[in-house]
C-alpha positions in Angstrom: 143.8 136.6 125.6 141.7 134.6 124.7 137.9 135.1 123.2 134.9 132.3 124.2 134.1 130.3 121.5 130.4 130.6 120.1 128.1 129.8 121.6 126.7 126.2 121.8 123.8 126.3 119.0 120.4 125.0 121.0 119.2 122.0 120.0 116.1 121.7 117.5 113.5 119.5 118.3 112.8 116.5 116.0 109.8 116.3 114.6 107.5 113.6 115.8 107.3 110.8 112.7 103.8 108.4 112.6 103.4 105.1 111.8 100.0 104.1 110.2 99.0 100.6 109.8 96.0 99.1 107.0 93.1 100.3 110.1 94.6 103.6 110.5 94.9 103.8 106.5 91.5 103.2 106.0 90.3 105.7 108.7 92.2 108.3 107.0 91.6 107.6 103.4 88.5 107.3 101.4 89.6 105.2 99.1 89.1 100.6 99.4 90.0 97.7 97.4 90.8 97.6 94.5 91.5 101.4 94.4 93.6 101.3 97.6 97.6 101.6 97.0 99.0 101.7 100.0 99.6 98.8 103.2 101.0 101.3 105.3 103.2 104.7 105.9 105.8 104.9 108.1 108.2 108.0 109.4 105.4 110.7 108.7 105.9 114.0 109.7 102.3 115.4 109.2 101.7 118.2 106.9 105.4 117.6 106.0 106.7 114.5 104.8 106.4 110.6 105.1 106.9 107.4 103.2 105.2 104.4 102.7 104.3 101.2 101.4 102.5 99.2 98.4 103.5 95.5 98.4 102.9 94.4 94.6 101.2 90.3 94.2 100.3 88.4 91.8 96.6 88.9 92.6 96.1 92.6 92.4 93.2 93.1 90.0 95.1 95.4 87.9 97.7 93.2 87.2 95.1 90.4 85.4 94.7 92.6 82.3 97.7 94.7 82.6 99.6 92.2 80.2 98.6 89.2 80.6 101.8 86.7 80.9 104.0 89.3 81.6 102.1 91.5 84.5 103.2 94.8 85.4 101.9 97.4 88.1 100.0 100.5 85.2 102.3 103.8 85.8 98.9 105.6 86.4 98.8 103.5 89.6 102.1 104.2 90.7 101.1 107.9 90.6 97.8 107.4 92.6 99.8 105.3 95.3 102.1 108.1 96.1 99.3 110.5 96.1 97.7 108.3 98.6 100.5 108.7 100.4 100.6 112.6 100.1 97.1 112.0 101.0 97.9 110.5 104.4 100.6 113.3 105.4 97.6 116.1 105.1 95.7 114.1 107.0 98.1 113.3 109.7 98.5 117.2 110.0 94.5 117.8 110.8 94.3 114.3 112.9 98.0 114.7 115.0 98.4 118.7 115.0 97.9 120.9 118.0 94.6 122.1 118.5 91.2 119.8 118.9 90.7 116.3 116.3 88.9 117.4 113.6 85.0 116.4 113.5 83.9 113.9 111.5 85.7 111.5 109.0 89.3 112.8 108.4 88.9 110.9 104.9 86.3 113.5 104.1 89.2 116.5 104.4 91.2 114.4 101.4 91.4 116.7 97.6 92.0 115.5 94.5 95.1 115.1 92.1 95.1 118.2 90.1 98.6 117.6 88.0 101.3 115.7 87.1 104.3 117.0 86.6 107.7 116.0 85.5 106.6 112.2 86.3 109.4 109.7 84.9 109.3 106.0 84.9 112.3 104.5 85.2 111.6 100.9 86.5 109.1 97.8 85.5 106.9 97.2 89.0 105.8 93.5 88.9 104.5 91.0 91.3 106.7 90.4 94.3 108.1 93.8 94.1 107.9 95.8 97.6 107.3 99.1 96.6 108.8 101.9 99.0 107.1 105.0 98.3 108.4 109.2 99.1 106.3 112.3 99.2 107.3 115.7 100.6 105.2 118.9 100.5 106.3 121.9 98.4 105.3 125.4 98.2 101.7 126.2 98.7 99.8 127.9 96.3 96.8 129.1 97.5 94.6 125.8 98.0 97.5 123.8 95.7 100.3 121.8 97.5 103.2 120.7 95.1 105.1 118.0 96.4 108.1 116.0 95.6 107.3 112.9 94.8 109.6 109.2 94.3 108.2 105.0 94.3 111.5 102.5 94.6 112.1 99.0 94.2 115.5 97.7 95.9 116.6 101.6 96.3 116.5 101.5 92.4 114.3 104.4 91.3 110.8 103.6 89.6 108.7 106.4 89.2 110.0 110.2 90.6 108.1 114.0 89.8 106.0 116.1 90.8 102.0 116.3 91.8 99.9 119.3 92.7 97.3 118.4 94.6 94.1 120.0 96.2 94.1 121.0 100.0 90.5 119.4 100.0 87.2 118.7 98.1 85.9 121.4 95.8 83.9 121.1 93.3 82.7 123.6 90.7 79.5 123.2 88.3 79.1 120.8 85.6 79.7 122.3 82.2 76.1 122.2 80.2 75.0 118.2 78.8 77.8 117.3 81.5 76.7 115.0 84.9 79.0 116.2 88.1 80.9 118.4 88.9 84.5 119.2 87.6 87.8 119.2 89.7 89.3 122.6 91.1 
């Protein structure tokens, strides 16, 4: 007597991915040159993950004074490029998700970088490098979200770690004697 095998597993539909060029990114982020560190984004699964590209050129303003004669992209700007990719993944969730599109400027929903954890810099990034960025959103902790990020050049890790980002712009009153508002 033969027993029937297990029923075939139901196919899980693949998540839809999106790609965004420079004009799309300019609509999604509040950043502008010289602080816009993301040239394009692709394989973006809204609210989940994405990949991005930053092409590093000798004309990038940050390189002019960061070791003249031996220009190197500052590590803090590598982190900023990865954080901007995270913002695209967040905004894509609002723009591409089910339901009505958000009213107003989608860039207004971009939050802040709350912390940088366990960031390791493994390779110098120099003019001519094509920086491939990766971001995967992790657990939500109230209004905060943990995100795994990585930047590579020619499949070699340049930087990797964890960011904690806010899910919106929240300010607190400024401490006495200090102008502006605090973050978080």
